[in-house]
VOTI-84756 format. One record per residue (C-alpha): x, y, z. Coordinates in steps of 0.1 Angstrom, whole numbers, plus 5000, padded with zeros to 4 digits. Layout:
% VOTI-84756
+------+------+------+
|    u |    v |    w |
+------+------+------+
|    X |    Y |    Z |
...
+------+------+------+
This chain:
% VOTI-84756
+------+------+------+
|    u |    v |    w |
+------+------+------+
| 7643 | 3113 | 1121 |
| 7608 | 3124 | 1113 |
| 7599 | 3088 | 1103 |
| 7613 | 3075 | 1136 |
| 7594 | 3101 | 1157 |
| 7562 | 3094 | 1138 |
| 7566 | 3057 | 1144 |
| 7573 | 3063 | 1181 |
| 7542 | 3085 | 1184 |
| 7520 | 3059 | 1167 |
| 7534 | 3032 | 1190 |
| 7527 | 3053 | 1220 |
| 7492 | 3061 | 1208 |
| 7485 | 3024 | 1203 |
| 7497 | 3016 | 1238 |
| 7475 | 3043 | 1253 |
| 7445 | 3030 | 1234 |
| 7452 | 2995 | 1246 |
| 7455 | 3007 | 1282 |
| 7422 | 3026 | 1278 |
| 7405 | 2996 | 1264 |
| 7418 | 2974 | 1292 |
| 7408 | 2997 | 1321 |
| 7374 | 3005 | 1306 |
| 7368 | 2968 | 1297 |
| 7376 | 2956 | 1332 |
| 7354 | 2983 | 1347 |
| 7324 | 2974 | 1325 |
| 7329 | 2937 | 1333 |
| 7329 | 2945 | 1370 |
| 7297 | 2964 | 1367 |
| 7280 | 2935 | 1351 |
| 7294 | 2911 | 1377 |
| 7289 | 2931 | 1409 |
| 7256 | 2949 | 1401 |
| 7237 | 2923 | 1381 |
| 7250 | 2887 | 1383 |
| 7266 | 2883 | 1417 |
| 7236 | 2897 | 1438 |
| 7213 | 2873 | 1419 |
| 7236 | 2842 | 1423 |
| 7244 | 2841 | 1386 |
| 7276 | 2839 | 1367 |
| 7290 | 2835 | 1332 |
| 7312 | 2806 | 1342 |
| 7350 | 2809 | 1346 |
| 7366 | 2817 | 1380 |
| 7338 | 2842 | 1388 |
| 7315 | 2812 | 1390 |
| 7337 | 2794 | 1415 |
| 7343 | 2827 | 1434 |
| 7305 | 2831 | 1436 |
| 7302 | 2799 | 1456 |
| 7329 | 2810 | 1480 |
| 7312 | 2844 | 1483 |
| 7279 | 2829 | 1495 |
| 7295 | 2800 | 1514 |
| 7323 | 2817 | 1533 |
| 7317 | 2854 | 1526 |
| 7350 | 2859 | 1507 |
| 7351 | 2890 | 1485 |
| 7345 | 2880 | 1449 |
| 7373 | 2901 | 1434 |
| 7399 | 2889 | 1458 |
| 7389 | 2853 | 1454 |
| 7392 | 2856 | 1416 |
| 7426 | 2870 | 1420 |
| 7437 | 2842 | 1444 |
| 7424 | 2816 | 1420 |
| 7443 | 2831 | 1391 |
| 7477 | 2832 | 1409 |
| 7488 | 2796 | 1403 |
| 7478 | 2798 | 1366 |
| 7496 | 2831 | 1362 |
| 7527 | 2815 | 1376 |
| 7522 | 2785 | 1353 |
| 7517 | 2809 | 1324 |
| 7550 | 2827 | 1332 |
| 7568 | 2797 | 1319 |
| 7545 | 2788 | 1290 |
| 7531 | 2819 | 1273 |
| 7546 | 2851 | 1260 |
| 7558 | 2877 | 1285 |
| 7537 | 2905 | 1268 |
| 7505 | 2884 | 1272 |
| 7514 | 2875 | 1308 |
| 7519 | 2911 | 1318 |
| 7486 | 2922 | 1303 |
| 7469 | 2892 | 1319 |
| 7482 | 2901 | 1353 |
| 7471 | 2937 | 1348 |
| 7437 | 2927 | 1336 |
| 7432 | 2902 | 1365 |
| 7442 | 2928 | 1391 |
| 7420 | 2955 | 1376 |
| 7390 | 2933 | 1373 |
| 7394 | 2920 | 1409 |
| 7397 | 2956 | 1423 |
| 7368 | 2969 | 1403 |
| 7345 | 2940 | 1413 |
| 7352 | 2945 | 1451 |
| 7347 | 2982 | 1446 |
| 7314 | 2980 | 1429 |
| 7302 | 2953 | 1453 |
| 7297 | 2981 | 1478 |
| 7270 | 2995 | 1456 |
| 7234 | 2981 | 1461 |
| 7222 | 2957 | 1433 |
| 7204 | 2974 | 1405 |
| 7177 | 2947 | 1401 |
| 7163 | 2917 | 1419 |
| 7148 | 2903 | 1387 |
| 7170 | 2874 | 1376 |
| 7159 | 2877 | 1340 |
| 7169 | 2913 | 1338 |
| 7201 | 2906 | 1357 |
| 7212 | 2878 | 1333 |
| 7205 | 2901 | 1302 |
| 7222 | 2932 | 1314 |
| 7250 | 2913 | 1331 |
| 7257 | 2894 | 1299 |
| 7257 | 2926 | 1279 |
| 7281 | 2943 | 1303 |
| 7305 | 2914 | 1306 |
| 7305 | 2907 | 1268 |
| 7311 | 2944 | 1260 |
| 7339 | 2946 | 1286 |
| 7356 | 2914 | 1276 |
| 7355 | 2924 | 1240 |
| 7374 | 2956 | 1249 |
| 7399 | 2936 | 1270 |
| 7405 | 2913 | 1240 |
| 7409 | 2943 | 1217 |
| 7437 | 2954 | 1240 |
| 7453 | 2920 | 1234 |
| 7449 | 2911 | 1271 |
| 7429 | 2888 | 1292 |
| 7414 | 2888 | 1327 |
| 7427 | 2854 | 1336 |
| 7402 | 2826 | 1343 |
| 7392 | 2802 | 1315 |
| 7407 | 2822 | 1287 |
| 7441 | 2821 | 1304 |
| 7438 | 2783 | 1310 |
| 7430 | 2779 | 1273 |
| 7462 | 2797 | 1263 |
| 7482 | 2773 | 1286 |
| 7464 | 2742 | 1273 |
| 7470 | 2752 | 1237 |
| 7508 | 2751 | 1244 |
| 7504 | 2713 | 1252 |
| 7475 | 2705 | 1230 |
| 7475 | 2729 | 1200 |
| 7448 | 2710 | 1181 |
| 7422 | 2716 | 1208 |
| 7398 | 2744 | 1199 |
| 7400 | 2773 | 1223 |
| 7363 | 2781 | 1222 |
| 7354 | 2745 | 1228 |
| 7377 | 2743 | 1258 |
| 7363 | 2775 | 1273 |
| 7327 | 2763 | 1268 |
| 7334 | 2730 | 1285 |
| 7350 | 2746 | 1315 |
| 7322 | 2771 | 1318 |
| 7295 | 2744 | 1317 |
| 7313 | 2725 | 1345 |
| 7315 | 2756 | 1367 |
| 7278 | 2766 | 1361 |
| 7268 | 2730 | 1369 |
| 7286 | 2733 | 1402 |
| 7267 | 2766 | 1409 |
| 7234 | 2748 | 1402 |
| 7243 | 2720 | 1426 |
| 7255 | 2744 | 1453 |
| 7225 | 2768 | 1452 |
| 7201 | 2738 | 1444 |
| 7183 | 2759 | 1418 |
| 7182 | 2748 | 1381 |
| 7170 | 2782 | 1370 |
| 7204 | 2796 | 1381 |
| 7220 | 2775 | 1354 |
| 7193 | 2784 | 1328 |
| 7197 | 2821 | 1335 |
| 7235 | 2818 | 1335 |
| 7233 | 2801 | 1301 |
| 7214 | 2831 | 1287 |
| 7241 | 2854 | 1301 |
| 7268 | 2834 | 1284 |
| 7250 | 2835 | 1251 |
| 7244 | 2873 | 1252 |
| 7281 | 2877 | 1263 |
| 7292 | 2859 | 1231 |
| 7269 | 2879 | 1209 |
| 7282 | 2912 | 1224 |
| 7318 | 2901 | 1217 |
| 7308 | 2894 | 1181 |
| 7291 | 2928 | 1177 |
| 7321 | 2947 | 1190 |
| 7346 | 2928 | 1168 |
| 7324 | 2926 | 1137 |
| 7301 | 2956 | 1141 |
| 7264 | 2957 | 1135 |
| 7267 | 2963 | 1097 |
| 7266 | 2926 | 1087 |
| 7269 | 2920 | 1050 |
| 7254 | 2894 | 1027 |
| 7271 | 2873 | 1000 |
| 7251 | 2865 | 0968 |
| 7258 | 2839 | 0941 |
| 7237 | 2844 | 0910 |
| 7237 | 2819 | 0881 |
| 7221 | 2833 | 0850 |
| 7226 | 2834 | 0812 |
| 7218 | 2872 | 0815 |
| 7247 | 2878 | 0839 |
| 7259 | 2909 | 0820 |
| 7226 | 2927 | 0823 |
| 7223 | 2918 | 0859 |
| 7258 | 2930 | 0868 |
| 7253 | 2962 | 0848 |
| 7220 | 2971 | 0866 |
| 7234 | 2962 | 0901 |
| 7264 | 2985 | 0894 |
| 7243 | 3014 | 0881 |
| 7215 | 3013 | 0907 |
| 7233 | 3002 | 0938 |
| 7269 | 3011 | 0930 |
| 7279 | 2975 | 0938 |
| 7305 | 2957 | 0918 |
| 7301 | 2920 | 0908 |
| 7327 | 2894 | 0900 |
| 7322 | 2868 | 0873 |
| 7332 | 2833 | 0882 |
| 7334 | 2805 | 0855 |
| 7313 | 2775 | 0866 |
| 7301 | 2743 | 0852 |
| 7269 | 2724 | 0860 |
| 7279 | 2689 | 0869 |
| 7246 | 2674 | 0859 |
| 7241 | 2692 | 0826 |
| 7278 | 2696 | 0819 |
| 7269 | 2731 | 0807 |
| 7294 | 2760 | 0813 |
| 7279 | 2791 | 0829 |
| 7290 | 2824 | 0843 |
| 7282 | 2829 | 0880 |
| 7281 | 2863 | 0896 |
| 7296 | 2869 | 0930 |
| 7283 | 2900 | 0948 |
| 7285 | 2913 | 0983 |
| 7261 | 2939 | 0997 |
| 7246 | 2953 | 1029 |
| 7215 | 2937 | 1044 |
| 7192 | 2964 | 1030 |
| 7206 | 2959 | 0995 |
| 7201 | 2922 | 0993 |
| 7163 | 2923 | 0984 |
| 7170 | 2949 | 0957 |
| 7198 | 2928 | 0941 |
| 7175 | 2897 | 0941 |
| 7147 | 2917 | 0926 |
| 7170 | 2930 | 0898 |
| 7182 | 2894 | 0891 |
| 7147 | 2879 | 0890 |
| 7133 | 2908 | 0870 |
| 7159 | 2904 | 0843 |
| 7160 | 2866 | 0844 |
| 7130 | 2849 | 0861 |
| 7150 | 2816 | 0858 |
| 7180 | 2830 | 0877 |
| 7194 | 2807 | 0904 |
| 7202 | 2829 | 0935 |
| 7220 | 2819 | 0967 |
| 7222 | 2843 | 0997 |
| 7245 | 2837 | 1026 |
| 7259 | 2856 | 1056 |
| 7293 | 2872 | 1051 |
| 7308 | 2872 | 1085 |
| 7331 | 2901 | 1078 |
| 7338 | 2922 | 1047 |
| 7369 | 2943 | 1041 |
| 7378 | 2965 | 1011 |
| 7364 | 2990 | 0987 |
| 7328 | 3000 | 0996 |
| 7331 | 2984 | 1030 |
| 7350 | 2990 | 1062 |
| 7387 | 2995 | 1064 |
| 7409 | 2998 | 1095 |
+------+------+------+
């Protein structure tokens, strides 16, 4: 009974966290859209880009227009994607639309397009990352990508979203007759993507190092003693010399890379060192969730 109660509590806690992420994410996205991008005729693509044209052409509320544009795709998704995703997508779309129209009543925070594209991109990227963490979507191009994947599973989701966003931003450029709108919008999209990466991967990026040296034992020992970082020995063979060697595999934080390299070169000046970015690292000595 205690196990069942604990499981239910954990499930409820998870649901509450997802709801919090979804509401907060939609609110932050709306701030970026209504207070930065929309007043300066900018967008990050998607349905908000199309709605921006209707906003300036016919005076339609941006949030309401986004909701209307999403309705046919939500109906389509009802038959093609999971019910859980659909419910969260409907909730996210409605929340975002309501928040956008609500914040649209507040005066713009800046008339500088450069500042608007930066802060708008940051807000939308942060908000969208929280929405994605909740396992939801706010409709638009990401919902379209889910539907297309049902028919064409081999098509990359990110590639599809980028193509749609480029088309929509190009339409904005033609409508407003200002190339700089497209250039600033491209900056917003780039910043938005970076913010999503930061939220999902954190700011503590790690580095991966491969060290080829005949003195691998001494190098591994000193790295372990001075930095408390473990190393893994991998048997390797030089295809030109046909000589068998031991290659050290080591992962460390960015501020540790220089010290590991110094240790390797100090012990063996002829050491061959390769340093690469490790996109995400899990396990002992690094993050766990």
